[in-house]
N, C-alpha and C positions, 0 to 999 in steps of 0.2 A: 527727510528731506532734512539739507546742511544751508542750515540761516545767515552760518559767519565761517569764515576762514577765516587764519590763525598759522600765521608763516614767521620762524625764521627768516633769514639774513642771507649772515655768510655762510657759506657752506650747506646752504638750501636751498632759497631763492631768488639765489642769486649765484652764477658763472663764476670762477675760479679773476678776478681783478675785480672784484665789486660790481661785474655787470652783470643786468637784465636783459636777459635774448627778445628777440625780437616776439619767442613763440609765447614765451610767458607775459611779457607784457599783453598782447592782443587774448590768452586765457583767461587772464585777470579778469577783462574789457568785457567781457565776452559772462562770465558768470555772472546767475540772478543772486549775491550773496553780497555779503561785506568782509569785507579782505582789511584784515586787523595784521599788521606787521607786531611782531614783537619781537623788540630785539636787545642785545646786549648795549649796540650802538648811541649812542646821543643824538639828539633833534639836526642837529648842524651835518651830522655820516649820510640822514633818510631823506633830506629834502630834495636832493640834487637828481632824487633819482624820480623824482615829476608822479608819483601816486600820488592818487586820491582819497582822501578819509581818515582814516584815525593807525596812527602808530604807536608800541606803548615802548617806553628806548626807555635805556639805562638796568634793564633785565626787575621791569617797572617802576622804578623810584619817578619814570614819568609818562605824563601820558601829550601824544602829544596831535595837533588836528592836520593835516598835511594838505587841507583843502587851503586852510587858510592861511596856512603859516605859524602859529604859536601853540604855545605849553599852555594849558589848559589843568594840568594839576603837578606839583611836584612832591614831590616825599625827602626828606630832607634826615641827613647828619648830625644830631651836635655837634656842635665842635667837641669839647672836654671827652665825647664819642670817641672820636675820630686822631689824638692826640689816643687814647690808653688804649689802643690797636694798635698803633702804631709801634707805642714803648712796646705792645706783647709778642706783637712781630716780630720783631729787630730782637730779641732775648728767645725764639725758638726757631728760628727760619736762619740762617747760613746769608749771609752777602744781599738781605733785602733790599730794598730799594722802594722809595711809595712813594704815587702818586694819586690826585682828587681830581671828581669831574668836579665840573662846579656846574654844568646844565652849557656852561659858555663858553668853556675850553677847559684844556687837560693843564694840574699846574704838578711838576717834576721838583723830586728831589733830587742831588746828582747823580746819589747811585741805582736811580729807576732809569734802564734803557729797556725796558721791551717794547719800546716804537724804531722805527724805522718812519724816513722820510713824509711816507704817505696818512702816518697818523701826526697831524699838528697837536703840538705842542707845548709848551714855557718850560722852561727850566729854569731853576732859582742855588741864590745862594745853597742855603742851611732848609734844612726841614722843618725848621722856624720861622719861615719867612713864607715856603707852602700856606701854614698854619694859619698864619696872621693872612697873607692877600686873599685865601677861598673866604669870603662870606659866607657862602654856597656850600652845598657836600651834598650833592642824591647818590653819589659812589665811589668808592675806594679803587687803589687797582695797586697790585703788590708784587711785587716780579723779582724772582731770581735768576742768573744765571742757571747753579748749578743743579738744579733744581726741578723733574719731574711732577708736572699740572696735579694727578693725580693724589700724589702724593704728599704731596705741601697745601693743596686744599683739605686730607683728613687735619694734618699739624694745625693746621689754622681755625679748622672748626673746632675741635678741639679747644685749641686757645684763647678764642674769639668769641667763638658759637652762642654764647649767652646772652655776647652785643650786638652780634652783626649778623647778616646774613651772605655764605662763598659757598662762591662757586665760576667755574671757568667759563670758558669759549674752549680750549682745545690751543693757546696756546704756548707758547712753552716759555715753564715755567711764569703764568703770569694770570693773576689767582682778580676774581670782581665782587669786592664787598659790597652787602647794601646794607639799607640801614633794617631792621630788626622785625622780620612777620615780612618783608616784601619779599615778591617774587612776580616772573612773569603772570603765571599760574592765579596767585592772590589778584594781579590790577588786574584781569582778564576776564574773573571772575565780577570782581565787579560792574565791569564797565558790562557783559552781558547781559548782568543783572536790570539793569539800570535802559536797555533795552528791549527784555522781558525775550532775551531769550537762554532756554533753556542746554546745559554742557551735550546734552546732548543731542544740538541741532548746529555743530560747532566741532567741525574735522580740524584736525591739529598734524605742522608735521615742522620735525627738528630734527639736528644733527652732533650736538654737544648738551654736557648733561646739565650747562644754563639754561636745557628745553626741557629735560627731567616735567619737570611739574607740569606744565602745559600738558604736556605730550600723558601725564598720568588724571588729567583733570576735565582733559575732549573727552566728546562720548566717542567719538574715534582721532586715532593717534596713528600718522605713518614716522616711522623712524626712515631716512636717509639711506641709502647702499653706499655710502661714504663716511657716515655713521658712525662712534665714536664706539665701542661695542656695549659701553653701561645703556647707550639709549638701543642698540638695535636688541639685546635683550630684551627690553620695555618692553616692546611692542612688537604685537602680531601683523601688524601690517610693515611692509619694506615700499620707499619706491623706492624706481631707480638713482642715481645718483641727478647731484645740479648737474654736470659736468654732460648729463643727457637731459636737463631741463627737466628732471622726476616727479615737481611739483604739481607742472601742467598738465604731464603726460595720467599722471591721476584724476586729476582736475576733468579732464576732457573728457574721462569716464565715467564719476563718480555726476556729471552734471551733463552729460553725453552731448557733447559738443563733438 
């Protein structure tokens, strides 16, 4: 019997354009289990979905109470480590631009152009200004216009993996960098332990490399039909793609809705 559903958002629970379909919303409301969103997105992106329960945000660095609308836990990166990582990546990734997520907003140096208009951010004149203004950092972002994300991730892990956790969500040349030892799975495991839920009672859904830790930890895991090849390879179970409400389809079957 499943007591908790852990699901990624983009490319998994949500349709293209960040839409939560009526079918999926109705299914989540009907299941007799805790629903935990586990995403790279910060809290401000999940609060507009009108979901209740808990969201693990910024790849595990933050826990957000969707019902109360407040952050209940945050793990930050020391600013000296942020500066060290920025300097190291500039040496090994051509034309890399850096940004930091503070939990309230994204601050970017001019070379970071990895976001479009749908992702609000604030660009400052120099990287030094970014680091001076970022009173706390829950996640770093690295973007390079000519880099493929999987290869870029390998280079970054080799260069700074002793200081931080590096992954990606499939964005073109975009890396997500978290505090050391932090991942979606680490935070989810802690949350489940506090609720007395065993991993065998968890079913998880994901589509990108930053979901691999959760999919590997959960007792039952589904790769989406639209998932990254590494994710499909890691999971025995495959759900239909997000465009076909794949999470809802699986849950309807599992919970006999």
